[in-house]
C-alpha positions as CSV (number, residue, x, y, z in Angstrom):
1,M,34.2,3.3,18.8
2,T,30.7,5.0,20.5
3,H,27.8,3.2,19.6
4,R,24.4,5.0,18.5
5,A,21.0,4.4,19.0
6,P,19.3,4.1,15.4
7,L,16.4,6.5,15.3
8,L,14.5,4.2,12.0
9,T,14.9,0.9,11.3
10,G,14.1,-1.1,8.5
11,G,14.5,-3.8,5.8
12,C,12.7,-6.0,2.9
13,Q,9.8,-8.6,3.3
14,C,12.1,-11.8,4.2
15,G,14.4,-10.2,6.5
16,A,17.5,-11.0,4.3
17,V,18.5,-7.2,4.1
18,R,18.0,-5.2,7.0
19,Y,19.3,-1.5,7.8
20,A,19.2,1.5,10.6
21,L,19.4,5.0,10.2
22,Y,20.9,7.4,12.7
23,A,19.3,10.7,11.6
24,A,16.0,12.2,10.6
25,P,15.9,11.5,6.9
26,R,14.0,14.2,4.4
27,A,11.0,12.7,2.8
28,G,9.2,12.7,-0.5
29,I,7.6,11.0,-3.2
30,C,8.5,10.7,-7.2
31,H,6.0,10.4,-9.9
32,C,8.0,9.6,-12.5
33,R,7.8,6.7,-14.7
34,M,11.3,5.1,-13.8
35,C,9.7,5.0,-10.2
36,Q,6.5,3.9,-11.0
37,K,8.1,0.9,-12.9
38,A,10.4,0.3,-10.3
39,V,8.1,-0.1,-6.9
40,G,5.3,-1.7,-9.1
41,G,3.0,1.6,-8.0
42,P,1.7,4.8,-9.1
43,F,5.1,6.6,-7.0
44,F,8.1,6.0,-5.5
45,A,7.8,7.4,-1.3
46,W,11.4,7.9,-0.3
47,A,13.4,9.0,2.5
48,E,17.0,10.6,2.2
49,I,19.4,10.3,4.4
50,G,23.2,10.8,4.4
51,R,25.4,8.1,4.4
52,A,27.2,8.9,7.3
53,D,23.7,8.1,9.0
54,F,23.0,5.0,7.4
55,V,24.3,1.5,7.6
56,W,23.1,-2.4,6.3
57,T,22.6,-4.1,9.4
58,R,22.0,-7.5,7.5
59,G,22.8,-8.5,4.5
60,A,22.8,-6.0,1.3
61,P,20.6,-5.4,-1.4
62,A,21.2,-6.6,-5.0
63,L,21.8,-3.3,-7.5
64,F,20.3,-2.7,-10.8
65,R,21.4,0.1,-12.7
66,S,18.2,1.7,-14.3
67,S,19.4,4.6,-16.0
68,S,22.8,6.4,-17.1
69,V,22.9,8.4,-13.5
70,A,21.6,5.9,-10.9
71,Q,21.2,2.7,-9.4
72,R,18.3,1.1,-7.4
73,G,18.5,-1.5,-4.7
74,F,16.1,-4.5,-3.9
75,C,16.5,-7.7,-1.6
76,A,17.4,-10.5,-4.1
77,T,15.5,-13.3,-2.5
78,C,11.9,-11.6,-2.0
79,G,12.4,-8.3,-4.3
80,T,11.8,-5.9,-2.0
81,P,12.5,-2.6,-3.5
82,L,14.6,-0.8,-1.0
83,L,16.9,2.4,-2.4
84,F,17.6,4.7,-4.9
85,R,21.0,6.1,-5.5
86,Y,22.2,8.8,-7.6
87,D,25.7,8.4,-8.8
88,A,26.2,12.2,-8.4
89,K,25.3,11.8,-5.0
90,P,27.6,9.1,-3.1
91,D,27.2,10.6,0.3
92,H,23.2,10.4,-0.1
93,I,20.8,7.6,-0.5
94,D,16.8,7.2,-0.6
95,I,15.5,4.5,1.3
96,S,12.1,3.5,0.1
97,I,9.3,4.8,3.0
98,G,7.3,1.3,2.6
99,S,10.4,-0.9,4.1
100,L,10.9,1.1,7.1
101,D,9.6,-0.8,10.1
102,T,7.7,2.6,10.9
103,P,6.5,4.2,7.7
104,D,4.5,6.9,9.5
105,A,7.2,7.9,11.5
106,V,8.3,9.7,8.2
107,R,6.1,12.2,6.1
108,P,6.6,13.5,2.8
109,T,7.3,16.9,2.1
110,V,7.9,17.3,-1.5
111,A,6.8,15.6,-5.0
112,L,9.1,15.1,-7.8
113,G,8.2,13.9,-11.6
114,T,4.8,15.4,-11.1
115,E,4.7,15.0,-15.4
116,S,4.0,11.6,-14.6
117,R,1.5,11.7,-11.7
118,L,-1.3,9.6,-13.0
119,A,-4.6,11.6,-13.1
120,W,-6.2,9.8,-10.6
121,C,-3.5,10.3,-7.7
122,D,-4.7,14.0,-6.9
123,S,-5.1,15.2,-3.5
124,G,-8.4,13.9,-2.6
125,L,-8.2,11.0,-4.3
126,F,-8.4,9.3,-0.3
127,D,-11.4,11.5,0.6
128,T,-13.7,9.9,-2.6
129,I,-13.2,6.2,-2.7
130,A,-14.5,3.7,-0.3
131,Q,-12.4,2.8,2.8
132,H,-12.1,-0.5,4.3
133,L,-10.6,-2.7,6.9
134,S,-7.9,-5.4,5.1
135,G,-10.1,-8.7,4.5
136,S,-13.2,-6.6,5.2
137,L,-14.1,-6.4,1.4
138,D,-14.4,-9.8,-0.9
139,S,-11.4,-11.3,0.6
140,P,-10.9,-15.2,-0.5
141,T,-9.8,-16.2,3.0
142,D,-10.1,-15.2,6.7
143,L,-7.1,-12.8,6.8
144,G,-7.4,-13.5,10.4
145,A,-6.4,-17.3,9.9
146,I,-3.4,-16.9,7.8
147,E,0.4,-17.2,8.6
148,N,2.3,-14.1,8.0
149,Y,6.0,-15.3,6.4
150,Q,7.1,-11.6,6.6
151,H,10.0,-10.6,8.6
152,P,8.6,-8.3,11.4
153,D,8.5,-4.8,11.3
154,A,11.3,-4.7,14.3
155,P,15.1,-5.3,14.4
156,T,16.1,-9.0,14.9
157,S,19.1,-11.2,15.7
158,D,21.1,-12.7,13.0
159,E,19.6,-16.0,14.0
160,W,16.4,-14.8,12.8
161,V,15.1,-17.4,10.7
162,Q,12.6,-17.4,8.3
163,T,10.1,-20.2,7.2
164,R,10.1,-19.9,3.6
165,R,7.4,-22.1,1.9
166,T,7.5,-22.2,-2.2
167,T,3.8,-23.3,-4.0
């Protein structure tokens, strides 16, 4: 068996589910109401990849049948939205761009579901609102002093242990 080096890697917030992509994906965003609800945001940013160029490297997502034609996957431990998959396209999977270790490595080239695009999500939005670095505006704590319990944005060994804290 020939070993291929992944082009991109990613996974969930807690590290229970990890994956690798072995080819460049096609990327886009979907504004449809189902995608908005699935990710809890104004749109779903996705990277489509052929199943032959994709592998789960740790764990597997839980699946939710969100419609009669598709499933969505997420980490059952931390809830990170990870995938969208049409039943009629079993050879393809859409991975959430935000779950990539290097999300800036892919750039959306198409927008879908634009009939549900929120009015304030126009192309000039970020040119018209104030921009601030994390923690610089009304943060309840010094963000530089917090402990980050999320999985790092890089592959880790199976022995990597996440310190889990509950309140």
